[in-house]
C-alpha positions in Angstrom: -59.4 -8.7 19.2 -55.8 -8.8 20.4 -53.2 -6.7 18.9 -49.6 -7.7 19.1 -46.8 -5.2 19.3 -43.5 -6.4 17.8 -40.0 -5.2 18.4 -40.2 -3.4 15.0 -43.3 -1.3 16.0 -41.4 -0.3 19.2 -38.4 0.8 17.3 -40.7 2.7 14.8 -42.3 4.5 17.7 -39.0 5.8 19.2 -38.5 8.7 16.8 -41.9 10.2 17.6 -41.4 9.6 21.4 -37.9 11.6 21.1 -39.6 14.3 18.9 -42.4 14.6 21.5 -40.0 14.8 24.2 -38.1 17.5 22.5 -41.0 19.6 21.8 -42.5 19.4 25.2 -39.1 20.5 26.9 -38.7 23.3 24.4 -42.5 24.3 24.9 -41.9 24.2 28.7 -38.9 26.6 28.5 -40.9 29.1 26.2 -43.9 29.3 28.7 -41.7 29.3 31.7 -39.7 32.3 30.4 -42.7 34.5 29.2 -44.4 33.9 32.4 -41.4 35.2 34.3 -41.1 38.9 33.1 -38.2 39.5 35.3 -36.2 37.2 33.2 -37.3 39.3 30.0 -36.3 42.5 31.7 -32.9 41.1 33.0 -31.7 39.5 29.7 -32.9 42.4 27.5 -32.8 45.3 29.6 -29.2 45.2 31.0 -27.4 44.7 27.4 -29.6 47.6 26.0 -28.8 49.9 29.1 -25.1 49.0 28.4 -25.4 49.9 24.6 -27.2 53.2 25.3 -24.6 54.4 28.3 -21.5 53.2 26.3 -22.9 54.2 23.1 -23.5 57.9 24.5 -20.3 58.1 26.3 -18.0 57.1 23.6 -20.2 58.2 20.7 -18.4 61.5 20.3 -14.7 60.4 20.6 -15.0 56.8 18.8 -14.6 56.4 15.1 -14.1 53.2 13.5 -12.5 53.4 9.9 -13.8 51.4 7.0 -12.5 50.0 3.9 -14.2 52.6 1.8 -12.8 55.5 3.8 -16.0 56.4 6.1 -16.4 55.5 9.7 -18.8 54.2 12.1 -19.7 55.8 15.4 -19.7 53.5 18.8 -23.4 53.0 18.5 -22.9 51.0 15.3 -19.7 49.7 16.2 -21.0 48.2 19.6 -24.2 47.0 18.1 -23.4 43.5 17.0 -21.5 42.8 20.4 -24.7 43.7 22.3 -26.5 41.2 20.0 -24.3 38.5 21.2 -24.6 39.9 24.8 -28.2 39.4 24.7 -28.2 36.0 23.4 -25.4 35.1 26.0 -27.5 36.5 29.0 -30.7 34.6 27.8 -29.0 31.5 27.1 -27.6 31.8 30.6 -30.9 32.4 32.3 -32.3 29.6 30.4 -30.0 26.9 31.4 -30.2 27.9 35.1 -33.5 26.2 34.9 -31.6 22.8 34.9 -30.5 23.6 38.5 -34.1 24.5 39.5 -35.6 21.4 37.6 -33.1 19.2 39.8 -34.1 20.7 43.0 -37.8 20.3 42.3 -37.5 16.7 40.9 -38.6 17.4 37.4 -35.1 16.6 36.1 -35.1 13.2 37.8 -38.4 12.5 36.3 -37.3 13.1 32.8 -34.1 11.1 33.4 -36.2 8.1 33.9 -38.5 8.4 31.2 -38.2 6.0 28.1 -36.3 8.7 25.8 -32.8 9.2 25.0 -30.7 11.9 27.0 -29.8 13.5 23.7 -33.8 14.4 23.5 -33.4 15.9 26.9 -30.5 18.1 25.8 -31.9 19.0 22.5 -35.1 20.1 24.1 -33.6 22.2 26.8 -31.1 23.8 24.1 -33.7 24.4 21.5 -36.0 26.1 24.0 -33.2 28.5 25.4 -31.9 29.2 21.6 -35.5 30.2 20.5 -36.0 32.5 23.4 -32.4 33.9 22.8 -33.0 34.4 19.2 -36.7 36.2 20.1 -35.0 38.6 22.2 -32.0 39.2 19.7 -34.4 39.9 16.8 -36.1 42.6 18.9 -32.9 44.4 19.4 -32.1 43.8 15.9 -34.8 46.0 14.9 -33.5 48.9 17.1 -30.7 48.8 14.6 -32.9 50.8 12.2 -33.0 53.7 14.6 -29.4 54.3 14.3 -28.8 54.2 10.7 -28.2 50.4 10.2 -30.1 49.2 7.4 -30.5 45.5 5.8 -32.2 43.8 3.1 -34.9 41.1 3.9 -32.1 38.5 2.7 -29.5 40.1 5.0 -32.1 39.8 7.7 -32.7 36.1 7.3 -28.9 35.5 7.1 -28.7 37.3 10.4 -31.2 35.7 12.1 -30.0 32.2 11.0 -26.4 33.2 12.2 -27.8 34.4 15.5 -29.7 31.0 16.0 -26.4 29.2 15.5 -24.7 31.6 18.1 -27.6 30.8 20.4 -27.4 27.0 20.0 -23.6 27.1 20.9 -24.1 29.3 24.0 -27.2 27.5 25.3 -25.1 24.2 24.9 -22.3 25.6 26.9 -24.6 26.8 29.7 -26.1 23.3 29.7 -22.6 21.7 30.2 -21.8 24.0 33.1 -25.3 24.0 34.8 -25.3 20.3 34.5 -22.5 19.6 37.0 -23.7 22.5 39.3 -26.0 22.0 42.2 -26.4 25.8 43.2 -27.5 28.9 41.2 -24.8 30.8 43.2 -22.2 28.7 41.7 -23.5 29.2 38.3 -23.5 33.1 38.7 -19.7 32.6 39.9 -18.7 30.9 36.8 -20.7 33.4 34.6 -18.8 36.3 36.4 -15.2 35.0 35.8 -15.6 33.0 32.7 -18.6 33.8 30.4 -18.4 37.5 30.7 -14.7 37.9 30.2 -15.3 35.4 27.0 -17.6 38.1 25.9 -15.4 41.1 26.6 -12.5 39.3 25.0 -14.3 39.0 21.8 -13.9 42.4 20.0 -17.5 43.2 21.1 -16.5 46.0 23.2 -13.2 47.4 21.7 -11.2 46.7 18.5 -8.1 44.4 19.0 -4.6 46.0 18.9 -1.3 44.4 18.0 -0.5 42.8 21.3 -1.0 39.8 23.5 -4.7 40.6 23.6 -4.8 40.0 19.8 -3.9 36.5 20.3 -6.4 35.8 22.8 -9.0 37.2 20.6 -7.9 34.9 17.8 -8.6 31.9 20.0 -12.0 33.0 21.4 -15.0 31.5 19.7 -17.1 34.6 20.3 -14.7 36.7 18.4 -15.9 35.0 15.3 -19.5 35.1 16.3 -19.2 39.1 16.5 -17.1 39.3 13.6 -19.5 37.5 11.5 -22.6 39.7 12.7 -20.5 42.7 12.0 -19.8 41.5 8.2 -23.6 40.5 7.9 -24.8 43.9 9.2 -22.2 46.2 7.4 -20.7 44.1 4.6 -17.0 44.1 4.0 -16.5 47.6 5.7 -14.4 46.8 8.6 -10.6 46.1 8.1 -8.8 43.2 10.0 -11.9 41.0 10.6 -11.6 37.3 10.0 -13.5 36.4 6.8 -17.1 35.4 6.3 -16.1 31.6 5.6 -13.8 31.5 8.7 -16.4 33.2 11.1 -19.1 30.6 10.0 -17.1 27.7 10.3 -15.7 28.6 13.7 -19.3 29.6 14.9 -21.0 26.2 13.5 -18.2 24.2 14.8 -18.4 25.8 18.1 -22.1 25.1 18.4 -21.7 21.8 17.2 -18.9 20.8 19.8 -20.9 22.3 22.6 -24.0 20.4 21.7 -22.0 17.0 21.5 -20.3 17.8 24.9 -23.7 18.6 26.3 -25.1 15.3 25.2 -22.0 13.6 26.4 -22.5 15.0 29.7 -26.1 14.1 30.0 -25.1 10.8 29.9 -23.3 10.8 33.1 -25.5 10.9 36.3 -24.5 13.5 38.7 -25.0 13.0 42.4 -27.9 15.5 42.4 -29.8 13.2 39.8 -29.8 10.4 42.4 -31.6 12.3 44.9 -35.3 11.8 45.1 
């Protein structure tokens, strides 16, 4: 019995192929990450160490006033910023694998597969975002030890918000890694661009009425950190962007980075042509 495959059958099979490709790449990122314990320690250990050191050092001298007349210590103020830092570190470590995949020839094999480039981008970004989210949730539970309390609904909203942040930062890492052919160059960009981007987000210190305030206002991570503060503490902190503004900027940043990543993946680099 001969079965004829029509063009319509091919069209119907494309979504399933794309979904399988996305899931396969995502699963590969998850398996690779949890097999490399040094990446787990590096992405989670360093931000937690910063949080403990700076929280202990500034804890007795820092008090952030709230709208209700109370105040929070530095451990609590720095907590949302550390969450974003963990997501940033994990996203960066996840997207470095693009450079490694190109060296090993795996990326070239994916590029010639009969799937769209967007499936490649979505699989890599989704895998890195889930890894970042998992580590962020682990650190979120530590907040219970410093007096931060949240309801189940708050927890769901915080996790969803962290996932959007993770998508944006992982897609940003994809954009940077796609054009590079060495991990040294990627670490250099991280040192001169990504870490200052986090430092100038209000995560480490509050903004003052000077030029720094304008820099913070155009930094998308400012709204990511502010949004987490509002979800964790409610409307307790003055001079923060409103919750709708934080959500709009964070979602817009994630969508923009994902779009640029998909556009970048359509452009074949010189390294992709090497076998």
